[in-house]
N, C-alpha and C positions, 0 to 999 in steps of 0.2 A: 443516581441520586437515591439516598436512603430515605426511609419513611419520615424521620425527624425533620430533615431539610425540606421535604415535600410539604409537610404540615406547616412549617414556618412560612414558606413561600405563599401557600394558599391563604394563610392568615394575613400576611402582609398585603396581598392583592385585595382581599375583602375590606381590610381597613382603609386602603387607598381609595377604593371605589366609594365606600361609605363617606369618606371625608372630602370627596371631590368638590361639592359646592363650596365648602369652607376654604379649601386649598386655593381655588381659583381666586376667590375674593381676597385672601391674604396676600397672594402673589401680586394681584392687581394693585393693592394698596401699599406695596413695598418695593417698587422698582428702584434699584440702586442708582446712585448718581455719581459713582466714582469714575476715574479715568479722564484723560484729555478728550477734547471733542473728536479728534481723529481716532483715538482708541475706542471710544464709545460707539462712534459711527461704524467702524469696522466690525465690532462685535454684534451690534444690533442688526446690521444688514445681513450678516451671516446667520444670525438667529432667525430673522424673517424667512430666509431661504430654507433653513432647516425645518421650519414649521410647515413649509409648503403653502404659505399664504400667497394668494394671487398678487401679482404686481399691480401697482396703480396705473399701469399704462392703458388698460382697456375698461376699467370698472370705476364707477362712482364710489363704490363702497367695497374695497378689497377684502376687509375682514369678514364681510357678510358671506363671501364665497368660502372662506376658510371655515367659518362657523358651521355652514350648512353641511360640510363634510363630516361633522361630528354627529349629525342627526341620526343616521342609521344605527349608531352605537349607543346613543343616549335615550332614544325614544322621545315621548311627548309628555312625560311627567312634569310636575311643577318643579321638581329638583333639577331635571334636565334643562328646563327653561332658564333657571338661575345660572346653571353652568354655561349655557350658550351666551347669555347676556354678559356674564363676567369675562368670558373668553373674548368676545367681540370688543368689549371695552379695553381689555388688556392689549389687544392688537392695535387699537387706535392710540393707546398710550405709547406703544413702541413706534408707531408711525410718527407721532408728535415728537418723540425723543430723537428720532432720526432727523426730523426737520430742525430741531433745536441745535443738534450737533453741527449740521450744515450751516446754520445761521451764525454759529460761533466760530466758523472758519474751518471746520473739519472737511476733509476731502476723501472720496473713495471712488476710484474709476468705475466701479460697478454701478454707480447711480449718477444721475444728473440733477443738479439743483436748479429748479425752474427759476427761482428768484435771483439767480446769478445773471439773468438776462433783463435788460431794461424794459423790453416790451415782449408781447406774445401775440400771435394771431390765431385764427380758427379756420378750419375748413369743414364743411358739412359732411356728415357720414350717416349711413343708414344701416341698421342691422338686417339680418335675414328675415326678421319678423316685421320689418317696416318701421321700427322705432327710430326716431330721429335723434341724432347726437352730433358731436363735433370732435375733431381731433385738434389738439393744441400743438402749434408749431412755433419755433423760435429761430432766430438767425445767429449762427455761430460767429458771424462777423462782429457782433456786439461784445464778444469776450476779449479780454486782454491777450496779448501774445504769450504763448507758453501754456495757456490753459488746455487741459487734456481734451476738452470737448471741441475746441476751436478747429482742429484738424482731424476730427473723428472720422469723417467721410470726405472723399474727394468731391469737388464741386459738381461733377457730372452725376453723382449718386444722390446729391441732396434734392429735396423736393423742389421742383421748378428751378433747380440750379442754385437755390439760396437758403432753403429752410430745412431744419431738422424737425421731424415730426415726433414729438415726445410720447403722445398717447391720448387717451380719453380724458374727460374733465372730472373734477371732483364734484362740481355742481353744474346743473344745466342752466342755472340762472333763475330769475323770477318766474313764478307761475302766473299765467294770465287766464282770464275767463272770457269766452266768446259770448255772443248774444243768446246762444242756446244754453248757456250755463256749463258748457264743456271747458275743461281746463287744458292748457297747452303751454309749452315752453318754446323758446327760440334759441336753442343752443348754438346755432351758427353765428349768433350775434352776442349772446350774453353768457356763454359757458365760462366757468372759472376753472383754472388748472389746479392739479395737485402741486404740492410744494416740491416733490421729487419724483423721479421716474427711473426705471431700470435702464441702463445704457444698452444692454444687449437687445432688449425689445425695441427700444427707440431706433436702433440701427436697422433692425429687420423691418420695422414698420415703415421707416423712411424709404428704404429700398423698394419695398413692395408697392407703396403708394406712388412713388415716382415711376415705376414700371407701368402701373395702371394708367397714370396720367399720360405717359408717352404713347401707350397703346390706344387710349381713347382719342388723343389728338390725331394720331395716324388714321384712325377710323373716320374721324370727322373730316380730315383733309381729303381722304379718298372719296367720301360721300359728296363733299363739295365739288371735287374735281369731276365726278360723274355727272352731277347736276349741271355744272357749268358746260360740260361737253354736250349734254342733251339740249340745253338751251341754244348753244351755238349751232348744233345740227338742225334744230327746229327753225332757227332764223335762216340758215342757208337754204332750207327747203321751202321757205316762204317766198312770196312774190318779190318782197323787198330784197331778200338775200340773193335771189336769182338775178335780179337786175344789177345788184352790186357786183356779182361775179362776172356778168357780161361786160359791165363797164371796165372792170379791171383787165379783162382779156383784151378789150379794144385798146386800152392804154398800152398794154404790153406789145401788141402788134404794131401800134403806131411808133412806139419807142424803138422797135427793132427794124422799122422801115418796111414792114410787110405791106403789100397792097391791101386796100380795103376789100373786105369780103362781104357779100350780101348775106346777112344773117337770115336764117329761116324765119318764117312769119311768127312761129310760136315763141321765138326769142326776142322779137321786136316789141 
């Protein structure tokens, strides 16, 4: 690289950095509307992935995670704050445009349109920090024949044999206040879904949660079997259980035509 080209590139970079607050705002206010729903959908999903934005499968606010990644590079100045705000709003615009393309009939096998399902359910979840949330689940059986999500997973891999787990909610639902003034939500009852989710993450999440459900059920069945056996053994060792065993033995001897035997005193 010669000196002239080096000077030009440094000048361009400085100009770009200096104009960042205005650039993000201009871009946010001028999102193009060209292309068919399927064309727009394909490009916007690819764009979302290229930006490295979090998928809406596990977060209420996917853009927030993407914006936070800019923090170390931008600092905490007022200008940096404007850039982060505009970038976050731009990502929410892209999210809304993806939803609009889906609503207009666009399809992309990389994502699942939640509103294609007539109903949805919730299963409670909890983070490692003890924060309560919920997973959104839907039934592929509600989809018409030929829909790419209908046979996405075989029945034995669906959650509880029937459901596809899409991911986390967009909203936890209404905020309540207890008698001590503390606020709380009930996501397992009121969480609302995102309009779309990534297919790959939904497949992985469904398989993992189904494996967890099977493992927990097996553990519960084993614990119940152990408890049942302990109760049975305790009853057999009790006076009532001992008398029942003696009676059964006498009945067997009688049925086999064996002569009556004088039982020891402690068994009478």
